[in-house]
Steps between C-alpha positions, in 0.01 A plus 500: 500500500337152507538251219199475268435248224186520300543135403455386857130594486434239232502121537790329339376284203587132513572257222147351558346853451690529169394150395129576574511803274672301225238227513227757463679636190534153352115449525512130563808414299746277681792696663758223444400437132474867412791668683752235580722367224760226515855445365587195302622355832149550650607785725215742569537866400261699722364843421609649835786433736470645841699281739849639554778238451815486708795580271865426544777754506661596169815312421457250778437127490298332361523772239145532391566871461825447318829676566582851590688550171226569249722524189404258225721428198346554160617181331419470134500182294682460165404231254580631151709221325722771342803565728583844372142614529474362857817683600352820359177451690683432829721809470200718403299370798784539748543862391126555551436361845529121486718376789520119441486274190364152440624305200227271361701229325372280222471159675359322193142527628387860543744702285714783608857639474733267315837478673744234376800569722696745714564744209128537437436572871779758498342670202156510665642652813747729335496846664313383813667597828464155653588611863191718505240307291355168628474241222256210496502201272158372389604180315251232603652150443840665411522697830795306637685538171462878488564544873837347434551728195408815687726395784793467254414844361520652852818315576660637192416853616628417854187632671354183663444639851337822373242368246127461569248293319319167478530177296129414543570121511172315558519133418165429676332765289659353190370151577154639568488708178614213285318216680826302535490309823774250457758414765720771351354752746732384778801555286371841390431601862852389604658690209298818582591472870872468417475792268340705785781391733767617250307824438488583870879476522595661167237766460338565839268771364349267237220246551505170310160340550154631428143391580361635172119532509452633148404170333255419773349846469476472127315177530241654727623454863323707762673725755477242780635224275791713395588573865483137600694370197774761543565428868487118427755553222719711728488240767606229248804717398593556867495127551714437191759761603508361860582156356804658334616638838409858433404683822132593489561868594717516186277274290186711558672794329559283198128489420302771323128489427363624168126585497269647245282801585186586306248777493315392818675744732369386839533125436862542396588718798347243738665213318854637538440608866373155584785330323766708685350408832473131430858478364636674815317242702649225294850632562430508877370143486829409326686603809646831376411862553198626306598607153352758263427325167673614180197570291509586129186607321406503130177611342285197411492374143151357551356853524665626187263508198591478136168658418485882565850482664490875588292399802802303624656833597226537766532141614876524557462833681254335752744211535801721541310702767420181692864394481629831637243504780561133596881533487756284325871505404422562136212545251495414132243676278393347171467726199132537392577307178628190684217279368555627143878492439832650598459857632631807315654798672170652592374183658818465712484871603137481618581183694789644694339839556195336659725400789697820504194725510350297790829503691613856434184701425240316690761463785424132570869458581459742789223321675570186701225243488206728399267199522590446875203527726241479230233279658403355165852407394600379849194275506563365157863441586400296805255291293765438237753391764252256653401337164853503360639331811230236477583423131875502580432232768309297236800521270735394780274214599516382133880474541606851399455715188657258257286210621191719485583601142579137409160380637328777313349646814628852434408503136144383580451782748633759257276363216192536711571869552590547129177341389301735725704801377434415133129457572487846659681654204281331240180599686624855558494466878869586493542803270805534269471836335559472123463123511158400628367852567534828310670340203674731255376392154716760322815399674828579319818285529749619760868539408735215595851401401628217283781300660757719329364822646295634208147615545210298353 
């Protein structure tokens, strides 16, 4: 019996054939202006992607596709000033699917958990099986202080080699957020590098330093800008640790990267894939084997609305989906009332269940790199890599990330994007449901907690 294919009798349509039909449909309207949109970095988003891109193998350098282990910690953040209430929230969450905790400490600027000493920390973590649950300290300017306090806590329990976690020490991010560009940065970098050196010896499964992109994101940074700033910050920390005689193959494991993810699914997937590939190339350029970046993700504050906050549930679901598809070591989901006040039990439950449903019921944890091979995402990733590398080179030519911040180069570029973003929101070109479109005029207040844990 001979092979027969009906399709062979018809000519194979080309891209030009498709384009001709589209132009007829547009009836004189410009193709580029009508069907091609652009990101805030100027990257074109086309209506059709037809050229197949070469993709790397899963779990291999330079790690665009991530690792073969697809498990992602659900790491929730705790910021209620009341110690007893925070401990209750932690234990409730751990019993309901949370697998890592982040303590947001009051640093005198942004509020949070008030811990005055070791006894307070012990009360907060009372009942937590420390050998199984990674603990992160989010303390801003007080990061070194609380890194030491948590280390003492671990030493007292005699579990130093078994614990996991992160101190999230980010002196460059602190100087950027507070516009303090004195000579004290050199001392801060040296202190942070020494802390990382001690951490690598005392608690080998804990990372000390962090390139924290949350402040940049909150102030309007684009995806390409976040990638470039993060790798420039990572390089600065590698240099600081090398000056303290810490071997680079050990030093690279002392850096984590904390990114925000928002409701734009495809841009966030491409951003994280591009970052992973660039960081792996940075490690190779440093003279060590390519390394998979330790990426932590948190839903973006800038997308959380105080008006009609119920819509935030949809926003964090999209962000969580992007985080799971892109891959990371952990994801932190904000309660839908984040922009209004401290979350009650319902708000926390919805936040954690968003991740759990996507992992366990939508089975995202069982699919390795579902975005791999998507011509659109691969193309967008390539474009981000090219533009982010170019911006990184600009930062390095300025003298590194701290010099680029001190000269206001980075802030100026971010401000340009933020201005455009605000214009688009004000004119309705960028739609925020419940804020600038489909406002709910009969909106009722959502329940939040007072600092003591009571509803208001």
